[in-house]
N, CA, C and O atoms as a printed pandas DataFrame, in Angstrom:
     atom_number atom_name residue_name chain_id  residue_number  x_coord  y_coord  z_coord
0              1         N          MET        A               1    0.828   -1.325    0.052
1              2        CA          MET        A               1    0.031   -0.035   -0.068
2              3         C          MET        A               1    0.965    1.301   -0.017
3              4         O          MET        A               1    1.811    1.482    0.860
4              5         N          LEU        A               2    0.676    2.275   -1.155
5              6        CA          LEU        A               2    1.429    3.324   -1.091
6              7         C          LEU        A               2    1.065    4.316   -0.510
7              8         O          LEU        A               2    1.836    4.850    0.287
8              9         N          VAL        A               3   -0.287    4.869   -0.762
9             10        CA          VAL        A               3   -0.949    6.008   -0.143
10            11         C          VAL        A               3   -2.579    5.240    0.172
11            12         O          VAL        A               3   -3.092    4.335   -0.486
12            13         N          SER        A               4   -3.133    5.928    1.362
13            14        CA          SER        A               4   -4.144    5.733    1.830
14            15         C          SER        A               4   -4.592    6.821    2.765
15            16         O          SER        A               4   -3.805    7.619    3.275
16            17         N          SER        A               5   -6.119    6.820    3.004
17            18        CA          SER        A               5   -6.385    7.949    3.989
18            19         C          SER        A               5   -6.800    7.612    5.244
19            20         O          SER        A               5   -7.038    6.417    5.421
20            21         N          ALA        A               6   -6.941    8.330    6.121
21            22        CA          ALA        A               6   -7.318    7.942    7.730
22            23         C          ALA        A               6   -8.581    7.085    7.835
23            24         O          ALA        A               6   -8.700    6.489    8.905
24            25         N          ALA        A               7   -9.342    6.948    7.118
25            26        CA          ALA        A               7  -10.663    5.837    6.902
26            27         C          ALA        A               7  -10.425    4.878    6.632
27            28         O          ALA        A               7  -11.351    4.075    6.742
28            29         N          VAL        A               8   -9.369    4.454    6.228
29            30        CA          VAL        A               8   -8.882    2.986    5.528
30            31         C          VAL        A               8   -8.179    2.291    6.820
31            32         O          VAL        A               8   -8.345    1.131    7.199
32            33         N          ARG        A               9   -7.414    3.217    7.357
33            34        CA          ARG        A               9   -6.605    2.677    8.520
34            35         C          ARG        A               9   -5.662    1.688    8.017
35            36         O          ARG        A               9   -5.808    0.751    8.802
36            37         N          ARG        A              10   -4.776    1.349    7.160
37            38        CA          ARG        A              10   -4.000    0.358    6.785
38            39         C          ARG        A              10   -4.457   -1.130    6.694
39            40         O          ARG        A              10   -3.666   -2.045    6.464
40            41         N          ARG        A              11   -5.973   -1.327    6.920
41            42        CA          ARG        A              11   -6.379   -2.487    6.494
42            43         C          ARG        A              11   -6.723   -3.019    5.179
43            44         O          ARG        A              11   -7.197   -2.274    4.322
44            45         N          PRO        A              12   -6.505   -4.324    4.952
45            46        CA          PRO        A              12   -6.397   -4.452    3.678
46            47         C          PRO        A              12   -8.152   -4.376    2.964
47            48         O          PRO        A              12   -9.132   -4.681    3.644
48            49         N          LEU        A              13   -8.231   -3.978    1.709
49            50        CA          LEU        A              13   -9.487   -3.802    1.449
50            51         C          LEU        A              13   -9.815   -4.488    0.325
51            52         O          LEU        A              13  -10.807   -4.140   -0.314
52            53         N          LEU        A              14   -9.030   -5.566   -0.084
53            54        CA          LEU        A              14   -9.175   -6.423   -1.058
54            55         C          LEU        A              14   -8.872   -7.620   -0.469
55            56         O          LEU        A              14   -8.129   -7.603    0.513
56            57         N          THR        A              15   -9.447   -8.994   -1.016
57            58        CA          THR        A              15   -8.992  -10.100   -0.761
58            59         C          THR        A              15   -7.794  -10.640   -1.766
59            60         O          THR        A              15   -7.601  -10.195   -2.898
60            61         N          PRO        A              16   -6.946  -11.795   -1.062
61            62        CA          PRO        A              16   -6.021  -11.957   -2.337
62            63         C          PRO        A              16   -6.587  -12.215   -3.814
63            64         O          PRO        A              16   -6.136  -11.754   -4.862
64            65         N          ALA        A              17   -7.877  -13.213   -3.608
65            66        CA          ALA        A              17   -8.252  -13.479   -5.001
66            67         C          ALA        A              17   -8.687  -12.371   -5.719
67            68         O          ALA        A              17   -8.619  -12.349   -6.948
68            69         N          GLU        A              18   -9.149  -11.403   -5.030
69            70        CA          GLU        A              18   -9.779   -9.700   -6.001
70            71         C          GLU        A              18   -8.592   -9.463   -6.288
71            72         O          GLU        A              18   -8.470   -9.152   -7.473
72            73         N          VAL        A              19   -7.377   -9.477   -5.547
73            74        CA          VAL        A              19   -6.149   -8.737   -6.186
74            75         C          VAL        A              19   -5.673   -9.472   -7.208
75            76         O          VAL        A              19   -5.145   -8.792   -8.089
76            77         N          ASP        A              20   -5.685  -10.704   -7.393
77            78        CA          ASP        A              20   -5.076  -11.403   -8.461
78            79         C          ASP        A              20   -5.937  -11.230   -9.397
79            80         O          ASP        A              20   -5.477  -11.271  -10.538
80            81         N          ALA        A              21   -7.152  -11.030   -9.272
81            82        CA          ALA        A              21   -7.905  -10.821  -10.516
82            83         C          ALA        A              21   -7.859   -9.183  -10.867
83            84         O          ALA        A              21   -8.161   -8.838  -12.010
84            85         N          ALA        A              22   -7.504   -8.243   -9.939
85            86        CA          ALA        A              22   -7.105   -7.072  -10.497
86            87         C          ALA        A              22   -6.021   -6.850  -11.514
87            88         O          ALA        A              22   -6.011   -6.090  -12.482
88            89         N          VAL        A              23   -5.003   -7.785  -11.022
89            90        CA          VAL        A              23   -3.787   -7.817  -11.612
90            91         C          VAL        A              23   -3.606   -8.305  -13.133
91            92         O          VAL        A              23   -2.793   -7.954  -13.988
92            93         N          TYR        A              24   -4.717   -9.298  -13.166
93            94        CA          TYR        A              24   -4.803   -9.966  -14.213
94            95         C          TYR        A              24   -6.035   -9.061  -15.538
95            96         O          TYR        A              24   -6.411   -9.469  -16.637
96            97         N          GLY        A              25   -6.280   -8.080  -14.984
97            98        CA          GLY        A              25   -6.956   -6.996  -15.440
98            99         C          GLY        A              25   -8.157   -6.870  -15.869
99           100         O          GLY        A              25   -8.564   -6.198  -16.816
100          101         N          HIS        A              26   -8.958   -7.811  -14.850
101          102        CA          HIS        A              26  -10.326   -7.583  -14.471
102          103         C          HIS        A              26  -10.551   -6.414  -13.708
103          104         O          HIS        A              26   -9.643   -6.110  -12.935
104          105         N          ALA        A              27  -11.837   -5.482  -13.755
105          106        CA          ALA        A              27  -12.158   -4.494  -12.889
106          107         C          ALA        A              27  -12.809   -5.355  -11.662
107          108         O          ALA        A              27  -13.540   -6.318  -11.896
108          109         N          VAL        A              28  -12.409   -4.832  -10.018
109          110        CA          VAL        A              28  -13.138   -5.370   -9.140
110          111         C          VAL        A              28  -14.103   -4.024   -8.243
111          112         O          VAL        A              28  -13.596   -2.975   -7.844
112          113         N          ARG        A              29  -15.319   -4.351   -8.117
113          114        CA          ARG        A              29  -16.100   -3.643   -7.631
114          115         C          ARG        A              29  -16.772   -4.539   -6.306
115          116         O          ARG        A              29  -17.101   -5.718   -6.431
116          117         N          ARG        A              30  -16.894   -3.865   -5.191
117          118        CA          ARG        A              30  -17.528   -4.198   -4.054
118          119         C          ARG        A              30  -17.862   -3.535   -3.334
119          120         O          ARG        A              30  -17.338   -2.426   -3.440
120          121         N          ASP        A              31  -18.975   -3.701   -2.067
121          122        CA          ASP        A              31  -19.198   -2.940   -1.126
122          123         C          ASP        A              31  -18.700   -3.524    0.370
123          124         O          ASP        A              31  -19.074   -4.581    0.878
124          125         N          VAL        A              32  -17.881   -2.683    0.863
125          126        CA          VAL        A              32  -17.617   -2.889    2.051
126          127         C          VAL        A              32  -18.421   -2.822    3.112
127          128         O          VAL        A              32  -18.977   -1.735    2.955
128          129         N          GLY        A              33  -18.826   -3.284    4.068
129          130        CA          GLY        A              33  -19.791   -2.979    5.138
130          131         C          GLY        A              33  -21.070   -3.293    5.041
131          132         O          GLY        A              33  -21.450   -3.596    3.910
132          133         N          SER        A              34  -21.998   -3.312    6.064
133          134        CA          SER        A              34  -23.532   -3.465    5.485
134          135         C          SER        A              34  -24.201   -2.393    5.900
135          136         O          SER        A              34  -23.863   -1.427    6.584
136          137         N          LEU        A              35  -25.644   -2.840    5.157
137          138        CA          LEU        A              35  -26.400   -1.784    5.268
138          139         C          LEU        A              35  -27.205   -1.350    6.501
139          140         O          LEU        A              35  -27.615   -0.215    6.745
140          141         N          VAL        A              36  -27.384   -2.709    7.392
141          142        CA          VAL        A              36  -27.978   -2.684    8.343
142          143         C          VAL        A              36  -27.204   -3.755    9.378
143          144         O          VAL        A              36  -27.500   -4.922    9.122
144          145         N          PRO        A              37  -26.308   -3.595   10.453
145          146        CA          PRO        A              37  -26.868   -2.167   11.176
146          147         C          PRO        A              37  -25.496   -1.216   10.467
147          148         O          PRO        A              37  -24.415   -1.546    9.980
148          149         N          ILE        A              38  -26.199    0.134   10.707
149          150        CA          ILE        A              38  -25.262    1.214   10.174
150          151         C          ILE        A              38  -23.865    1.470   11.135
151          152         O          ILE        A              38  -23.734    1.739   12.329
152          153         N          THR        A              39  -22.796    1.230    9.918
153          154        CA          THR        A              39  -21.387    1.073   10.351
154          155         C          THR        A              39  -21.042    2.468    9.739
155          156         O          THR        A              39  -21.846    2.951    8.941
156          157         N          PRO        A              40  -19.831    3.193   10.078
157          158        CA          PRO        A              40  -19.467    4.397    9.696
158          159         C          PRO        A              40  -18.361    4.112    8.744
159          160         O          PRO        A              40  -17.858    5.035    8.103
160          161         N          ASP        A              41  -17.983    2.964    8.625
161          162        CA          ASP        A              41  -16.879    2.719    7.707
162          163         C          ASP        A              41  -17.096    1.778    6.305
163          164         O          ASP        A              41  -16.301    1.072    5.684
164          165         N          SER        A              42  -18.538    2.088    6.090
165          166        CA          SER        A              42  -19.224    1.133    5.082
166          167         C          SER        A              42  -18.663    1.875    3.735
167          168         O          SER        A              42  -18.882    3.073    3.557
168          169         N          LEU        A              43  -18.032    1.197    2.932
169          170        CA          LEU        A              43  -17.582    1.712    1.145
170          171         C          LEU        A              43  -17.459    0.974    0.218
171          172         O          LEU        A              43  -17.241   -0.238    0.226
172          173         N          ARG        A              44  -17.642    1.923   -0.938
173          174        CA          ARG        A              44  -17.635    1.210   -2.414
174          175         C          ARG        A              44  -16.620    1.203   -2.875
175          176         O          ARG        A              44  -16.053    2.274   -3.091
176          177         N          LEU        A              45  -16.022   -0.020   -3.195
177          178        CA          LEU        A              45  -14.639   -0.051   -3.694
178          179         C          LEU        A              45  -14.700   -0.178   -5.184
179          180         O          LEU        A              45  -15.681   -0.707   -5.706
180          181         N          HIS        A              46  -13.567    0.343   -5.992
181          182        CA          HIS        A              46  -13.335   -0.115   -7.384
182          183         C          HIS        A              46  -11.759   -0.223   -7.649
183          184         O          HIS        A              46  -11.032    0.767   -7.739
184          185         N          ALA        A              47  -11.346   -1.470   -7.757
185          186        CA          ALA        A              47   -9.783   -1.580   -8.111
186          187         C          ALA        A              47   -9.616   -1.990   -9.632
187          188         O          ALA        A              47  -10.564   -2.538  -10.194
188          189         N          LYS        A              48   -8.374   -1.726  -10.350
189          190        CA          LYS        A              48   -8.497   -1.338  -11.587
190          191         C          LYS        A              48   -6.864   -1.759  -11.557
191          192         O          LYS        A              48   -6.285   -1.464  -10.511
192          193         N          ARG        A              49   -6.102   -2.391  -12.558
193          194        CA          ARG        A              49   -5.117   -2.577  -12.858
194          195         C          ARG        A              49   -4.251   -1.265  -13.801
195          196         O          ARG        A              49   -4.708   -1.066  -14.926
196          197         N          VAL        A              50   -3.437   -0.682  -13.506
197          198        CA          VAL        A              50   -2.753    0.735  -14.102
198          199         C          VAL        A              50   -1.339    0.247  -14.297
199          200         O          VAL        A              50   -0.772   -0.676  -13.712
200          201         N          THR        A              51   -0.807    1.185  -15.396
201          202        CA          THR        A              51    0.486    0.859  -15.411
202          203         C          THR        A              51    1.113    2.536  -15.421
203          204         O          THR        A              51    0.552    3.519  -15.906
204          205         N          SER        A              52    2.042    2.496  -14.935
205          206        CA          SER        A              52    2.795    4.092  -14.934
206          207         C          SER        A              52    4.178    3.895  -14.762
207          208         O          SER        A              52    4.647    3.090  -13.958
208          209         N          ASP        A              53    4.899    4.686  -15.575
209          210        CA          ASP        A              53    6.594    4.496  -15.805
210          211         C          ASP        A              53    6.807    2.691  -16.083
211          212         O          ASP        A              53    7.821    2.180  -15.609
212          213         N          GLY        A              54    5.968    1.945  -16.736
213          214        CA          GLY        A              54    6.444    1.001  -16.842
214          215         C          GLY        A              54    5.977   -0.278  -15.568
215          216         O          GLY        A              54    6.138   -1.498  -15.544
216          217         N          GLN        A              55    5.426    0.571  -14.724
217          218        CA          GLN        A              55    5.322   -0.636  -13.695
218          219         C          GLN        A              55    3.845   -0.627  -13.282
219          220         O          GLN        A              55    3.104    0.327  -13.046
220          221         N          THR        A              56    3.590   -2.112  -13.256
221          222        CA          THR        A              56    2.135   -2.414  -13.109
222          223         C          THR        A              56    1.736   -2.075  -11.652
223          224         O          THR        A              56    2.586   -2.243  -10.777
224          225         N          ARG        A              57    0.425   -1.580  -11.301
225          226        CA          ARG        A              57   -0.255   -1.553  -10.011
226          227         C          ARG        A              57   -1.421   -1.664  -10.073
227          228         O          ARG        A              57   -2.024   -1.601  -11.145
228          229         N          VAL        A              58   -2.003   -1.858   -8.909
229          230        CA          VAL        A              58   -3.516   -1.898   -8.965
230          231         C          VAL        A              58   -4.001   -0.807   -7.641
231          232         O          VAL        A              58   -3.733   -0.835   -6.439
232          233         N          VAL        A              59   -4.745    0.039   -8.389
233          234        CA          VAL        A              59   -5.145    1.039   -7.865
234          235         C          VAL        A              59   -6.727    0.719   -7.407
235          236         O          VAL        A              59   -7.607    0.200   -8.094
236          237         N          VAL        A              60   -6.804    1.213   -5.977
237          238        CA          VAL        A              60   -8.151    1.096   -5.331
238          239         C          VAL        A              60   -8.807    2.561   -5.385
239          240         O          VAL        A              60   -8.038    3.515   -5.263
240          241         N          ALA        A              61  -10.034    2.776   -5.541
241          242        CA          ALA        A              61  -10.999    3.761   -5.278
242          243         C          ALA        A              61  -11.792    3.565   -4.070
243          244         O          ALA        A              61  -12.361    2.476   -3.985
244          245         N          ALA        A              62  -11.936    4.353   -3.171
245          246        CA          ALA        A              62  -12.952    4.022   -2.459
246          247         C          ALA        A              62  -13.839    5.293   -1.852
247          248         O          ALA        A              62  -13.262    6.299   -1.438
248          249         N          VAL        A              63  -15.137    5.180   -1.835
249          250        CA          VAL        A              63  -15.967    6.495   -1.645
250          251         C          VAL        A              63  -16.752    5.801   -0.332
251          252         O          VAL        A              63  -17.112    4.626   -0.273
252          253         N          GLN        A              64  -16.890    6.612    0.489
253          254        CA          GLN        A              64  -18.159    6.247    1.640
254          255         C          GLN        A              64  -19.160    6.110    1.309
255          256         O          GLN        A              64  -19.495    6.926    0.451
256          257         N          ARG        A              65  -20.250    5.063    1.727
257          258        CA          ARG        A              65  -21.201    4.869    1.119
258          259         C          ARG        A              65  -22.601    5.332    2.461
259          260         O          ARG        A              65  -23.798    5.140    2.248
260          261         N          GLY        A              66  -22.207    5.758    3.370
261          262        CA          GLY        A              66  -23.010    6.446    4.435
262          263         C          GLY        A              66  -24.315    7.064    3.932
263          264         O          GLY        A              66  -25.371    6.444    4.054
264          265         N          HIS        A              67  -24.271    8.072    3.462
265          266        CA          HIS        A              67  -25.403    8.718    2.765
266          267         C          HIS        A              67  -26.125    7.910    1.950
267          268         O          HIS        A              67  -27.254    7.598    2.330
268          269         N          ARG        A              68  -25.671    7.451    0.783
269          270        CA          ARG        A              68  -26.521    6.626    0.048
270          271         C          ARG        A              68  -27.242    5.506    0.801
271          272         O          ARG        A              68  -28.419    5.197    0.612
272          273         N          ASP        A              69  -26.159    4.757    1.938
273          274        CA          ASP        A              69  -26.831    3.623    2.523
274          275         C          ASP        A              69  -27.999    4.546    3.309
275          276         O          ASP        A              69  -29.066    3.935    3.250
276          277         N          GLU        A              70  -28.146    5.902    4.070
277          278        CA          GLU        A              70  -29.169    6.425    4.617
278          279         C          GLU        A              70  -30.225    6.633    3.922
279          280         O          GLU        A              70  -31.349    6.408    4.370
280          281         N          ALA        A              71  -29.967    7.153    2.568
281          282        CA          ALA        A              71  -30.990    7.180    2.097
282          283         C          ALA        A              71  -32.009    5.832    1.436
283          284         O          ALA        A              71  -33.220    5.646    1.323
284          285         N          LEU        A              72  -31.036    5.230    1.170
285          286        CA          LEU        A              72  -31.829    3.644    1.010
286          287         C          LEU        A              72  -32.588    3.322    2.108
287          288         O          LEU        A              72  -33.789    3.152    1.901
288          289         N          ARG        A              73  -32.118    3.183    3.371
289          290        CA          ARG        A              73  -33.191    2.904    4.614
290          291         C          ARG        A              73  -34.326    3.764    4.449
291          292         O          ARG        A              73  -35.410    3.207    4.628
292          293         N          GLU        A              74  -34.350    4.984    4.153
293          294        CA          GLU        A              74  -35.323    5.845    4.534
294          295         C          GLU        A              74  -36.129    5.490    3.236
295          296         O          GLU        A              74  -37.344    5.466    3.433
296          297         N          LEU        A              75  -35.759    5.227    2.044
297          298        CA          LEU        A              75  -36.726    4.648    1.142
298          299         C          LEU        A              75  -37.563    3.209    1.754
299          300         O          LEU        A              75  -38.783    3.077    1.850
300          301         N          LEU        A              76  -36.451    2.162    2.140
301          302        CA          LEU        A              76  -37.157    1.108    2.632
302          303         C          LEU        A              76  -38.130    1.376    3.751
303          304         O          LEU        A              76  -39.073    0.636    4.034
304          305         N          ALA        A              77  -37.894    2.223    4.212
305          306        CA          ALA        A              77  -39.163    2.506    5.589
306          307         C          ALA        A              77  -40.153    3.028    5.176
307          308         O          ALA        A              77  -41.234    2.604    5.582
308          309         N          GLN        A              78  -40.107    4.120    4.231
309          310        CA          GLN        A              78  -40.944    4.575    3.619
310          311         C          GLN        A              78  -41.994    3.349    2.487
311          312         O          GLN        A              78  -43.184    3.478    2.199
312          313         N          LEU        A              79  -41.166    2.378    2.108
313          314        CA          LEU        A              79  -41.997    1.651    1.251
314          315         C          LEU        A              79  -42.826    0.680    2.227
315          316         O          LEU        A              79  -43.993    0.348    2.022
316          317         N          ALA        A              80  -41.989    0.248    3.396
317          318        CA          ALA        A              80  -42.710   -0.444    4.136
318          319         C          ALA        A              80  -44.091   -0.236    4.664
319          320         O          ALA        A              80  -45.111   -0.924    4.622
320          321         N          PHE        A              81  -43.702    1.324    5.347
321          322        CA          PHE        A              81  -45.211    1.964    5.749
322          323         C          PHE        A              81  -46.425    1.895    4.877
323          324         O          PHE        A              81  -47.564    1.676    5.288
324          325         N          ALA        A              82  -46.024    2.134    3.457
325          326        CA          ALA        A              82  -47.094    2.573    2.222
326          327         C          ALA        A              82  -47.526    1.046    1.958
327          328         O          ALA        A              82  -48.562    0.937    1.300
328          329         N          SER        A              83  -46.982   -0.009    2.311
329          330        CA          SER        A              83  -47.119   -1.526    2.119
330          331         C          SER        A              83  -48.501   -2.000    3.281
331          332         O          SER        A              83  -49.546   -2.630    3.122
332          333         N          VAL        A              84  -47.991   -1.470    4.206
333          334        CA          VAL        A              84  -48.860   -1.743    5.255
334          335         C          VAL        A              84  -50.295   -0.990    5.174
335          336         O          VAL        A              84  -51.353   -1.583    5.387
336          337         N          LEU        A              85  -50.203    0.468    4.821
337          338        CA          LEU        A              85  -51.085    1.422    4.477
338          339         C          LEU        A              85  -51.884    0.439    3.289
339          340         O          LEU        A              85  -53.059    0.174    3.543
340          341         N          THR        A              86  -51.368   -0.047    2.156
341          342        CA          THR        A              86  -52.161   -0.880    1.014
342          343         C          THR        A              86  -52.626   -1.370    1.723
343          344         O          THR        A              86  -53.641   -0.800    2.124
344          345         N          LEU        A              87  -52.301   -2.645    2.361
345          346        CA          LEU        A              87  -52.577   -3.672    2.811
346          347         C          LEU        A              87  -54.084   -3.685    3.359
347          348         O          LEU        A              87  -54.978   -4.474    3.052
348          349         N          ILE        A              88  -54.145   -2.263    4.536
349          350        CA          ILE        A              88  -55.068   -2.481    5.362
350          351         C          ILE        A              88  -56.131   -1.779    4.618
351          352         O          ILE        A              88  -57.231   -2.297    4.807
352          353         N          ALA        A              89  -56.140   -0.719    3.801
353          354        CA          ALA        A              89  -56.925   -0.245    2.791
354          355         C          ALA        A              89  -57.775   -1.260    1.899
355          356         O          ALA        A              89  -58.991   -1.206    1.714
356          357         N          ALA        A              90  -56.916   -2.154    1.408
357          358        CA          ALA        A              90  -57.603   -3.444    0.611
358          359         C          ALA        A              90  -58.118   -4.420    1.302
359          360         O          ALA        A              90  -58.899   -5.197    0.752
360          361         N          SER        A              91  -57.755   -4.567    2.705
361          362        CA          SER        A              91  -58.563   -5.524    3.410
362          363         C          SER        A              91  -60.078   -4.519    4.224
363          364         O          SER        A              91  -61.129   -5.043    4.591
364          365         N          TYR        A              92  -59.813   -3.365    4.297
365          366        CA          TYR        A              92  -60.976   -2.852    4.396
366          367         C          TYR        A              92  -62.170   -2.717    3.576
367          368         O          TYR        A              92  -63.355   -2.793    3.900
368          369         N          VAL        A              93  -61.523   -2.463    2.241
369          370        CA          VAL        A              93  -62.403   -2.666    1.126
370          371         C          VAL        A              93  -63.020   -3.886    0.463
371          372         O          VAL        A              93  -63.926   -3.958   -0.368
372          373         N          GLY        A              94  -62.277   -4.842    1.059
373          374        CA          GLY        A              94  -62.613   -6.210    0.781
374          375         C          GLY        A              94  -63.453   -6.644    1.976
375          376         O          GLY        A              94  -63.792   -7.811    1.780
376          377         N          TYR        A              95  -63.824   -6.287    2.879
377          378        CA          TYR        A              95  -64.183   -6.783    3.864
378          379         C          TYR        A              95  -65.843   -6.048    3.875
379          380         O          TYR        A              95  -66.833   -6.710    4.187
380          381         N          ARG        A              96  -65.899   -4.692    3.507
381          382        CA          ARG        A              96  -67.060   -4.020    3.093
382          383         C          ARG        A              96  -67.518   -4.716    1.918
383          384         O          ARG        A              96  -68.720   -4.951    2.040
384          385         N          ALA        A              97  -67.115   -5.081    0.984
385          386        CA          ALA        A              97  -67.701   -5.761   -0.060
386          387         C          ALA        A              97  -68.395   -7.012    0.269
387          388         O          ALA        A              97  -69.517   -7.404   -0.052
388          389         N          ALA        A              98  -67.586   -7.484    0.895
389          390        CA          ALA        A              98  -68.269   -8.736    1.655
390          391         C          ALA        A              98  -69.541   -8.965    2.409
391          392         O          ALA        A              98  -70.404   -9.843    2.382
392          393         N          LEU        A              99  -69.335   -7.772    3.150
393          394        CA          LEU        A              99  -70.489   -7.484    4.088
394          395         C          LEU        A              99  -71.948   -7.213    3.009
395          396         O          LEU        A              99  -73.082   -7.584    3.312
396          397         N          ARG        A             100  -71.645   -6.611    1.943
397          398        CA          ARG        A             100  -72.565   -6.113    1.239
398          399         C          ARG        A             100  -73.214   -7.051    0.496
399          400         O          ARG        A             100  -74.440   -7.085    0.390
400          401         N          TRP        A             101  -72.239   -8.046   -0.183
401          402        CA          TRP        A             101  -72.696   -9.287   -1.053
402          403         C          TRP        A             101  -73.696  -10.171    0.334
403          404         O          TRP        A             101  -74.888  -10.435    0.179
404          405         N          SER        A             102  -73.129  -10.422    1.272
405          406        CA          SER        A             102  -73.714  -11.340    2.460
406          407         C          SER        A             102  -75.080  -10.783    2.999
407          408         O          SER        A             102  -75.988  -11.493    3.431
408          409         N          SER        A             103  -75.093   -9.680    2.930
409          410        CA          SER        A             103  -76.350   -9.164    3.465
410          411         C          SER        A             103  -77.229   -9.317    2.174
411          412         O          SER        A             103  -78.262   -9.905    2.495
412          413         N          CYS        A             104  -77.216   -8.993    0.751
413          414        CA          CYS        A             104  -77.820   -9.227   -0.090
414          415         C          CYS        A             104  -78.322  -10.403   -0.339
415          416         O          CYS        A             104  -79.477  -10.609   -0.712
416          417         N          TRP        A             105  -77.163  -11.529   -0.070
417          418        CA          TRP        A             105  -77.574  -12.988   -0.268
418          419         C          TRP        A             105  -78.710  -13.599    0.694
419          420         O          TRP        A             105  -79.701  -14.213    0.297
420          421         N          ALA        A             106  -78.308  -13.251    2.340
421          422        CA          ALA        A             106  -79.153  -13.542    3.075
422          423         C          ALA        A             106  -80.688  -13.036    3.010
423          424         O          ALA        A             106  -81.630  -13.527    3.632
424          425         N          THR        A             107  -80.730  -11.812    2.010
425          426        CA          THR        A             107  -82.224  -11.609    2.040
426          427         C          THR        A             107  -82.887  -12.217    0.797
427          428         O          THR        A             107  -84.080  -12.127    0.506
428          429         N          GLY        A             108  -82.038  -12.776    0.189
429          430        CA          GLY        A             108  -82.634  -13.852   -0.732
430          431         C          GLY        A             108  -82.284  -12.738   -2.356
431          432         O          GLY        A             108  -82.339  -13.257   -3.471
432          433         N          GLY        A             109  -82.022  -11.556   -2.206
433          434        CA          GLY        A             109  -81.307  -10.922   -3.072
434          435         C          GLY        A             109  -80.181  -11.243   -4.184
435          436         O          GLY        A             109  -79.169  -11.803   -3.763
436          437         N          SER        A             110  -80.247  -10.975   -5.416
437          438        CA          SER        A             110  -79.270  -11.508   -6.308
438          439         C          SER        A             110  -77.849  -10.764   -6.155
439          440         O          SER        A             110  -76.881  -11.225   -6.758
440          441         N          GLY        A             111  -77.732   -9.717   -5.422
441          442        CA          GLY        A             111  -76.359   -9.087   -5.202
442          443         C          GLY        A             111  -76.695   -7.713   -5.265
443          444         O          GLY        A             111  -77.783   -7.142   -5.356
444          445         N          PRO        A             112  -75.569   -7.318   -5.200
445          446        CA          PRO        A             112  -75.845   -5.632   -5.012
446          447         C          PRO        A             112  -75.620   -5.399   -6.557
447          448         O          PRO        A             112  -74.816   -6.143   -7.117
448          449         N          GLY        A             113  -76.502   -4.072   -7.557
449          450        CA          GLY        A             113  -76.231   -3.737   -8.608
450          451         C          GLY        A             113  -77.108   -4.631   -9.692
451          452         O          GLY        A             113  -77.076   -4.570  -10.921
452          453         N          ALA        A             114  -77.918   -5.498   -8.813
453          454        CA          ALA        A             114  -78.905   -6.340  -10.164
454          455         C          ALA        A             114  -80.173   -5.688   -9.778
455          456         O          ALA        A             114  -80.544   -5.356   -8.652
456          457         N          GLY        A             115  -80.803   -5.558  -10.980
457          458        CA          GLY        A             115  -82.341   -4.845  -10.972
458          459         C          GLY        A             115  -83.156   -5.377  -10.058
459          460         O          GLY        A             115  -82.932   -6.410   -9.429
460          461         N          SER        A             116  -84.114   -4.681   -9.970
461          462        CA          SER        A             116  -85.260   -5.205   -8.935
462          463         C          SER        A             116  -86.585   -5.460   -9.974
463          464         O          SER        A             116  -87.655   -5.868   -9.522
């Protein structure tokens, strides 16, 4: 490792297999850290082989994913809330329709909307 920021703290970012893949010319992309629980050191990595002054090196660029993960968590919470509300509304409409049909059926009618 030639240069790194304080966020990396000299820890290896790539596995030996990923380093080998990058050395052989494959671009390596991966996320470090998890979406849940929240961790301050979640990173998105991109590693690629470069040649400079006749020397081949693997360059790894990393960006913090904190703000992206926060936006994704908020979106997931909104989708979960909307799903629950949709389920409640659909259940209520179905319940009301079933009551209407059952009351018409019990009185001997042919159902709501049928002509008299």
